[in-house]
Each structure stands twice: as C-alpha cells, then as structure tokens.
C-alpha positions in Angstrom: -17.3 -37.9 27.5 -14.1 -38.4 25.5 -14.7 -37.0 22.0 -12.3 -39.5 20.4 -14.7 -42.3 21.2 -17.6 -40.7 19.4 -18.1 -42.5 16.1 -18.1 -40.4 13.0 -20.7 -41.4 10.5 -19.5 -41.8 6.9 -20.4 -38.6 5.0 -20.8 -36.5 8.1 -17.8 -34.4 7.2 -19.1 -33.8 3.7 -22.6 -32.8 5.0 -20.9 -30.3 7.3 -18.9 -28.8 4.3 -22.1 -28.5 2.3 -23.9 -26.7 5.1 -21.0 -24.3 5.5 -21.1 -23.5 1.8 -24.8 -22.8 1.9 -24.4 -20.5 4.9 -21.5 -18.7 3.2 -23.4 -18.1 0.0 -23.4 -14.7 -1.6 -27.1 -14.1 -0.8 -26.8 -14.6 2.9 -23.5 -12.8 3.3 -24.1 -9.8 1.0 -20.8 -10.4 -0.8 -19.5 -8.1 -3.5 -16.5 -8.1 -5.8 -14.5 -5.0 -6.6 -14.5 -4.0 -10.2 -11.8 -1.3 -9.9 -9.1 -0.1 -7.5 -10.3 2.5 -4.9 -8.2 4.7 -2.6 -10.1 5.9 0.5 -10.8 9.6 0.3 -11.7 10.1 3.9 -11.1 8.5 7.3 -14.4 6.6 7.3 -13.8 5.0 3.8 -11.9 1.9 2.9 -9.4 1.2 0.1 -9.6 -1.9 -2.0 -8.2 -3.4 -5.3 -9.8 -4.7 -8.4 -11.0 -8.3 -7.6 -11.1 -7.8 -3.8 -14.1 -9.4 -2.1 -16.2 -7.2 0.1 -18.2 -9.0 2.8 -21.1 -7.9 5.1 -21.9 -5.1 2.6 -24.8 -2.9 3.5 -26.3 -0.1 1.4 -26.0 3.3 3.2 -27.5 5.9 0.8 -27.5 6.7 -2.9 -24.2 5.4 -4.3 -22.5 4.4 -1.1 -22.3 1.2 1.0 -20.5 0.0 4.1 -18.5 -3.2 4.0 -15.4 -5.1 5.0 -12.6 -5.8 2.6 -11.9 -9.5 3.1 -8.2 -9.3 2.1 -7.3 -6.5 4.6 -10.0 -7.0 7.2 -10.7 -3.2 7.2 -14.3 -1.9 7.2 -15.7 1.4 5.9 -17.7 3.2 3.4 -17.1 2.5 -0.3 -18.7 3.6 -3.6 -21.4 1.2 -4.7 -20.6 1.6 -8.4 -17.0 0.2 -7.9 -18.4 -3.2 -6.9 -20.8 -5.8 -8.2 -22.8 -8.4 -6.4 -21.2 -11.8 -6.8 -24.5 -13.7 -7.4 
C-alpha cells in the first residue's frame, strides 16, 4: 500500500509527540545532569562538563555510576556526587 494515500487524522502527530515525551521522561531513562566538570582519571571513566546530560545512568557501587554523556556519546564510569537526577 502507498503510504501517501493513508489519511492522517487531525491530532495524530501531536499524540505521537506526547507519547515520545512520556517515554523520554527522566524516570524511564535514568537521566542525570552534571553539576561540575569532570576529567576522566582512568580508561574506563568518562569526562563531562557542568550542565552535560548523562543518559542510561546505572549505579555501580558506592559513589560511582555508569552512563553515557549525551553531548559526546561516550560511555563510562563517573562519580555519582558530580551529577544530580533531573526529576
């Protein structure tokens, strides 16, 4: 079937946007925001700047977490006390 012939209902686009925002919420994505600059101290750590967004963050052990810096796309360990949950 040709997709161009499929009618688009009024408001369908907006509903899609709202669903995307819900899925991308802080709670489901475990999103954090950096409070300070951090320079990686080891090969398995990740550097970031104050204000960077850290996504897919997972606590590892006391004081450390693993996550991806959205700006750079790099993943690694980072100090948990350098970031705050964005919710």
